[in-house]
C-alpha positions in Angstrom: 143.3 118.3 63.2 145.0 116.8 59.6 146.9 113.5 59.7 148.7 112.9 55.5 151.5 110.5 54.8 153.2 109.6 52.2 157.1 108.9 52.9 155.9 111.5 55.5 153.9 111.6 57.6 152.0 114.8 59.9 150.3 114.6 62.3 149.0 118.0 63.5 147.1 121.5 62.3 147.9 123.4 59.3 148.5 127.3 60.0 146.9 129.0 57.2 150.0 130.0 56.2 151.3 126.1 56.0 153.1 125.8 58.9 151.8 122.3 61.0 151.3 122.3 64.7 152.1 119.2 66.3 151.0 118.1 68.9 153.2 119.3 71.3 152.0 123.2 70.1 155.7 123.4 68.2 156.2 123.5 65.3 157.3 120.7 62.2 159.7 121.4 60.7 160.3 119.3 56.7 163.2 120.0 55.1 164.1 120.4 51.0 165.0 117.3 50.9 161.9 115.9 52.2 160.1 117.8 50.0 161.3 116.5 47.9 160.9 113.0 48.2 157.4 113.9 48.9 157.9 115.3 44.8 159.1 111.5 44.2 155.8 109.5 45.7 153.1 112.2 44.5 155.0 112.0 40.9 155.0 107.9 41.2 151.5 107.5 41.4 149.3 106.7 39.1 146.7 104.6 40.6 144.1 104.6 43.0 146.0 101.5 44.0 149.4 102.8 44.6 147.4 105.5 47.8 148.5 105.1 51.0 145.7 105.2 53.5 146.7 108.0 55.0 145.8 110.0 52.4 142.6 108.9 50.8 140.9 111.0 51.6 143.0 113.7 49.9 142.9 115.2 46.5 145.0 114.1 44.0 144.7 116.1 40.4 146.1 117.8 37.6 146.3 120.8 35.7 146.5 124.5 34.2 146.8 126.9 35.7 143.7 129.9 34.5 144.0 132.2 36.9 145.3 133.5 39.8 144.2 135.8 42.6 146.1 136.8 45.6 144.1 138.8 48.6 145.7 141.6 50.9 146.7 138.4 53.3 148.9 136.8 51.3 146.4 133.6 50.3 146.9 132.5 47.2 143.5 131.8 45.2 144.1 129.6 41.7 142.2 128.8 39.4 143.1 125.3 37.6 142.0 123.5 35.1 142.0 120.1 35.6 143.2 117.4 32.4 143.7 114.7 35.0 142.2 113.2 38.0 143.3 110.1 40.1 141.2 111.0 43.0 138.9 113.6 45.0 138.1 116.3 42.8 135.0 116.5 39.9 134.7 119.1 37.4 136.9 120.9 34.9 137.9 123.4 37.2 139.0 124.1 40.7 140.2 126.2 43.3 143.5 125.5 45.4 144.4 127.6 47.9 147.4 127.8 49.6 150.2 131.2 50.8 152.2 133.2 49.0 153.9 134.3 52.2 154.6 130.6 53.9 157.9 128.7 52.9 155.8 125.8 52.2 153.0 127.4 49.3 153.4 127.2 46.2 154.8 129.9 43.5 151.4 129.1 41.4 152.3 130.7 37.9 149.2 131.1 34.9 150.0 128.5 32.4 152.3 126.4 34.0 150.6 122.4 34.6 151.1 121.1 38.0 150.3 117.7 39.4 148.7 118.2 43.3 148.0 117.2 46.2 145.8 118.9 48.4 142.7 118.6 51.5 140.1 120.2 52.1 138.9 122.6 54.4 136.1 124.4 55.5 135.0 123.8 52.2 138.1 124.8 49.8 140.7 123.3 48.6 144.0 123.6 50.5 148.1 122.8 48.5 151.5 123.0 49.9 154.9 122.3 49.6 156.3 120.0 52.2 152.2 117.8 50.5 154.6 117.3 47.4 152.8 119.9 44.7 155.3 120.3 41.7 154.7 121.7 38.2 155.0 119.4 36.0 158.3 121.4 33.8 159.8 120.7 37.3 159.6 117.4 37.9 161.8 116.2 41.4 165.0 114.0 41.4 164.6 110.8 42.5 166.2 107.9 43.5 
């Protein structure tokens, strides 16, 4: 069970392709506007006191993708050279997972700089667009 909240509050189970199934068993749909709003919130987080208590277990950091592997099941493992950490990761490099086949997957590009929000599941950091992860070249348009 995962519970995260920026402006979007999600409670449910996350499938391997990033789709959250609510407690009623139905998939939770997240709109492009909600994803952009999530990115705006993530872009404004500068220090731990900016974190909502619902996401205190999330990892929030920035870094450049230095390698990327895609499995036969479309699971993407991006190795990120970390340049800034707010919370939740240690070390100079981390691996983050997402899915190429998911509507909520992140299209990580080697050499690009990202702000990443992720959660740990079975020892792996996972991220999805609904968490607010974005390429720093494509900063969100915020009010």
